[in-house]
N, C-alpha and C positions, 0 to 999 in steps of 0.2 A: 762551745755547739756548733758555730758556723765554720771555725777552727778545723774541728773534726770533721764535718761533712767535706772542706775542702781537701783535708789529707787522704780521706775516703775515695774521696773523686781521683785522686791523684795515682794512688796505689792500684783502684780498678784500670786506669788509663794507661798504667805501667805494665797490668798485667795481662791486658786486652793485647796491647802492643806485641809484646811477649811472644802471646800465642798465635798470632797472625805471621810476625816475625818466623816464630819457628815451622808452622803450616808452611809457610812460601819457600821455605829451603829443606823440607822435611825429604827424606829420599823416596822418589819414585819406582815403584819396582814393578814391572808388566811381566804377564804370564804368555809364553810363546809356544805353538801346538804344531809339529809336525810329523810326519809320518816314517822319516827317516832313521835307518841309525847315524847315532853322531858321527862315527870316522866313516860312510858314507861322503862322497865328493857335496850331494848339497849337502848336508849334515855339518861339516866342515865350511861353507857358505853361510849358513844360519849361526854357527858359532861365530864366523868372525865378526856377523851385524850384531850379535851381540857383547863381544869384548871391543867393539869399538862404540857403542854407546855408553860403555862404562868408562872408558878412555875419555872420550872427547866431552863425559861429562863431569868429568875427575870423581867421580862415585857416585853421584847425583843420582843420578838412573841406572836402574842393572834391568837384565832382562835375562827372568826365568825360563829355561828352555825344560818342553816336553817333548822329546822325541819317540821314535816307535807307537804312537799311537796312545800313548798313555792316559791321554784325557780322552779316550774313544775315537771309535773310528769319524768320517768326514761329517757325518747329516748331527752328530753328537754334538761335535765340535764348532760348526756353523751354530749353532745355537746358541752354545757357551758364547760365543763372539757376539752374537746380536743383544747378547744381555751381558756383556762386560766382564763374565768371572773370565774370557781370554780373552785378552788385548791384540794379539796378530795371531794370525795362521798360515805358514807357509804352504801355498799349492797352487793347481791353476786356477784362477780366478773366475774362470767358467762355471763353477761351484754356486757362483752369484747367480746363475739363473735362474735359482729356484725363488728370486724376488723378480727379477727381469729375465724373461723370455729372452729378450733379443740375443742377451751374452752369448748365448750359447753358439751363435752365428760369427764369434771370434775366431775359431777353428774351425772354419768351413775347410772342406779337403778339396785340394786342387785347385783351389779360386787366384791364391798370389803367387805371382812371379818368381819373388824372394823375399826371404826373411827383411830385407829394408824394406820392401813394399809392402809387408805384413804389419813393419814397425809404423810406419806413415799411416796406414791406416786405424791401428791403434790410438793413434795420438790427434785424432779427430775428435772435430765437436760432436760428431753425431756418438762414437763409444765414449768418449769422455761423460757424453748425456745419459749413456748406459751406467755406466757407474755412479754417477751424481744420485739417478734414479733409487739404485740400491741403498744409497750413504742415504738419502732422505728417507726410504718406506722403511729402512730396517736396521738403518745404523751401523750399518757396515761398508767402510770405502775401501781405497788401493791406497795403498801408499805410492808417491810419485809416478813414476812410468810404470804401468804394468808390462814392459816389455824386458827392463832391465836385469832381470836374472833370468841365467839363461837355463833352459829346461829341455834333455835331449842329447847331445846337441843339435841332433837332426831325428827323422823318424825314417825308420827301416822297415822291410819286409823281410821274417825269417822265413823259409820255405826249405820241405823235404826235398822239392823238386826245383830244378833249377827256373827260376825266371830271366829273360834275359829281353823282355817285351812287353807292349804292352797285351799283344794276343795271347802271351803264356797264362795269363788272368784268366784269360774264360774256363770256368768250370771250377777252377781251382776251392778247394776246401777251405776258408779264411774263416778263424776265428774272432770274433768281432763280441764286443761289450755291447748288453743291451740297451743301445740306443736306435731311437726310429731313424736319424738324421744318418748317422753312420751306416747303419743296417742299410738305408735306401742308398747309398753314395756307392757304397761296393756292389750292390745288386747292379744298380744302371753300369757299372764299370764292366761286371759278368763275371766275378766269382762268386761260386757256391758259398752263402751266409753262413756261417752257423753262431749262434749266440754260446757262450761258453763264462764262466768265470777264469778269472785274471790265472789264479793257482790252480785251475785244471786242465791249462795248454801244455806244459809239457807231457804228462800222463798220455793226454788227445792224441795230440800229434804224433807219440811214441803208439798207440793204437789202431792209428789209422781214421779217428774220428774227424781230424783236420789232418792240413798237409800245411798251413801255414800261419802265423800269427802277426799282427804290425805292433811296433815296438819301438820307444827310444833307444837308439844304438845300445845307451847308457845302461839299459836292463839286461841287453841278450844275453850276456855271458853270465852276468847274477842271476837268473832265472835258469840258466844251464837250457835254454832253448837250442842253441848251437850243438846239443849232442844230439838231438832226435831229429833237426832239418838243420844242414849244416850249409847252406847258400843264405846269406844276408845281400838284400838288395836296398840301396838306398833311394827313398823315392819322394820324400818331403811330403807326405801326404800334404802334412800342414804344420805348422811354426806353432812351437811352445815357449811357455817364460813357465817361471814361479812367481805368482804375484803374492806380496805380502799382504793379507787384508787384514782390515784395521778395524775397532770397534769404533766407530769415530767419534761419539763422544769425549772418549778419555784422549783420543789425539786433538780433539779440539780446545780441553782444557788445557792442557798442557801449557804451561809458558813458554814464551817464543825461543830463550835459548836451549830449551829441552826438544822442542820441536825441529830445531835446527840440528841439532846431535842426533834424532832418528833420519833427518834427510838424510843428514850426511854419511849416517852407519851404513844408510839402505844404499848409495851409491858406491862404497869403499865395495860393500857383498856383492853388489852387480859386476863390477869389475873384475873381481874375485873368480865370481861363476864364470865367465867367459873364459878364463884362462885353466881353471880347475876342471874343467868339462870338458874342454878340447883334450888336455893331455892324458885325463882319464880316459876319453873314449879311444884315443891314441894305442895308448898303450894297452887298453884291454882288445882291441882291434888285432894288433900285434902279437897278443897271446893266444888266441883262437886262429890266426894264420897260421902259428907255429904246428896248430891240429889240424889242419887241413880243412878249414872252413874257408870259403870263396867269396870274395866280396865283390860288389859293382854297383854302378850307377846304370837305372832306367831312363830312356827318354821319359819326360815329364808330358812333352805335347801333347799324343793323344789322350791322356790321364785328365788335362786340362779340356779339350777342345769338346771330348765327351761330356765333361759336367758344366761347362760353359751352357751345352744346351738344357740340362737339367736345374743351372739357377736362374737361366729365363724363363721357363716352364713355371718354376716355384714362384717368381715373380707376378707373371701372368695369373698365377691363382692366385694372390694375396696371401701364399705363405713366405713373404721374406721381409723383415721390417724395411718402411718407408725411408726411401733415400738408401739402402743398404748398396745393391748394386754401382748404384751413379757414384757413389762413396770409394769403393774401391778401384773405378776407373780413375775416378780422380788423382787419387793416390799412386798410378801407376807412376 
């Protein structure tokens, strides 16, 4: 009887160890959502990330991609991310403002001197604290440096009539998304702001409802805006990146080697984004120039000056996060 018990215990131990070993080496599959077509510049960057995860992990971890909003619009995907049914969502991390409103100020217009200035600001303890708060409250964090993957690669205004200076914006009928801060920004600058859906912009410019729209340069050709508004003005309204928002509990429970794999693949995707976004934008600009579209840079100084007063008034009214402007200044 004693031998039987010993034998049974030994078998149980072996079975238990086998299950534990198998669990430790079980393949890990993550679901990643985004809005872009797979063959778009951003889509290629996201696929690079997935490919490198599989390569670096020797097939132990895979990332299954869901492009073209296959899993729903942003709000739906953000909820899936919170629940952990989606592990990664590649989009602007400002969407995390639904849990931490301060995050909306990471895309403050005409406040940062350059992209490098913005990157320094984004990597301060203040901003990291905002993202950490979202991670703690909603279980949604960001992978690594949230500025690592380029979007844009810069912002422009596409106009029906030429805009050569700050003064030309006064009275300009400018399409804006329904965001109070964005509307207040461009109203302060002097534009006649009209809120419209992104998909209504082309027709609205064509019919004269608006005569201009702000856009990442990468989307001007794809949305065919240049057909009805043949002047493109680079103003670097604000700087953009694509955050890899992550279901934090899923990331935290990865074994150390797979965390390193994910981080390394993310870094590779970031490097590719700077190459592919700039190349794609240059090729697009060349095609549009051949069709008579004009391109120019506008002096940002008057925009920055007007908005500096705007932000000071916001701070005095207690409408800015504590330490926000001080941190912006400190990182100049």
